[in-house]
C-alpha positions in Angstrom: 14.1 62.7 -179.9 16.8 60.0 -179.3 16.3 60.3 -175.5 12.6 59.3 -175.9 13.6 56.2 -177.8 15.7 55.0 -174.9 13.0 55.7 -172.3 11.8 52.7 -170.3 8.2 52.7 -169.1 7.6 51.9 -165.5 5.1 49.1 -165.0 3.9 48.8 -161.4 3.8 45.3 -160.0 0.5 43.7 -159.1 0.1 43.5 -155.3 -0.1 40.0 -153.8 -3.7 38.7 -153.4 -4.7 38.0 -149.7 -5.9 34.4 -149.2 -7.2 32.8 -146.1 -5.7 29.7 -144.5 -9.0 27.8 -145.2 -8.5 28.4 -148.9 -5.3 26.4 -149.0 -5.3 22.7 -149.8 -4.1 20.3 -147.1 -0.8 18.7 -148.1 -0.3 21.0 -151.1 3.2 22.7 -151.4 3.1 26.4 -151.9 6.4 28.0 -152.9 7.3 30.4 -150.1 8.8 33.7 -151.4 9.3 35.4 -148.0 7.9 35.8 -144.5 7.5 39.0 -142.6 6.5 39.9 -139.1 3.8 42.6 -139.4 1.7 44.6 -137.0 -2.1 44.3 -137.5 -5.0 45.7 -135.6 -5.1 42.3 -133.9 -1.4 42.3 -132.9 1.8 41.1 -134.5 1.5 38.3 -137.0 3.6 36.4 -139.5 2.6 37.2 -143.1 3.8 34.5 -145.6 4.1 35.4 -149.3 3.4 32.3 -151.4 2.7 31.4 -155.0 -0.5 29.7 -156.0 -0.7 28.6 -159.6 1.8 31.3 -160.7 -0.1 34.0 -158.8 1.6 36.0 -156.0 -0.5 35.6 -152.8 -0.1 36.3 -149.1 -1.5 34.5 -146.1 -1.4 35.2 -142.4 -0.1 32.3 -140.3 -1.8 31.5 -137.1 -0.9 33.7 -134.1 1.0 31.0 -132.3 3.6 31.2 -135.1 4.4 34.8 -134.2 5.5 33.6 -130.7 7.4 30.6 -132.0 9.4 32.1 -135.0 12.1 34.6 -133.9 13.4 37.4 -136.1 16.6 35.3 -136.5 14.5 32.4 -137.7 12.7 34.6 -140.2 16.0 35.9 -141.6 17.3 32.3 -141.9 14.1 31.0 -143.5 14.0 33.8 -145.9 17.5 33.0 -147.1 16.4 29.5 -148.3 14.2 28.1 -151.0 11.2 26.7 -149.1 7.6 25.6 -149.5 4.7 26.3 -147.1 2.5 23.2 -146.5 -0.8 23.1 -144.5 -0.4 19.8 -142.7 -3.6 19.8 -140.6 -7.0 21.6 -140.5 -9.7 21.0 -138.0 -12.5 23.5 -138.2 -10.9 26.9 -137.8 -7.6 25.4 -136.5 -4.7 25.4 -139.0 -1.2 23.9 -138.7 1.6 24.7 -141.2 5.1 23.4 -141.8 7.9 25.1 -143.7 9.8 22.5 -145.7 12.7 22.6 -148.2 11.5 23.3 -151.7 11.3 20.3 -154.1 12.8 22.6 -156.7 16.0 22.9 -154.7 18.9 21.4 -156.5 20.3 19.6 -153.5 19.0 16.0 -153.6 19.3 15.2 -149.9 17.2 18.2 -148.6 15.7 17.5 -145.3 12.3 18.8 -144.2 12.7 21.8 -142.0 9.9 22.0 -139.5 9.4 25.5 -138.1 5.9 24.7 -137.0 4.2 26.0 -133.9 1.4 24.2 -132.1 -2.0 24.4 -133.8 -3.7 27.7 -133.6 -7.4 28.6 -133.8 -7.3 31.6 -136.2 -5.2 32.5 -139.2 
């Protein structure tokens, strides 16, 4: 019976909710947890895992970001504390920037702009 008392129950984590670029607020900072290059039925794309109001979410970045961000860039960006910011939206065209997190302890953090040209679909 002692073994049962030491048993730890496994609780699966809730999957990240998929949000669309149009649902993000222009100028709002979203803590960026990680970015991955994924294959979709529409081709390769960058999937950004962000936090919205404490909820884990994911958003596909515009296709132009896939061509602009290299695997080395992804590795370097994922090693830092960053925020995702939608800086422009015009109809179905979205432009994002990845910037140093405001929560980062370094006071002189510079904005890191890994932004591709505007793209028409997210």
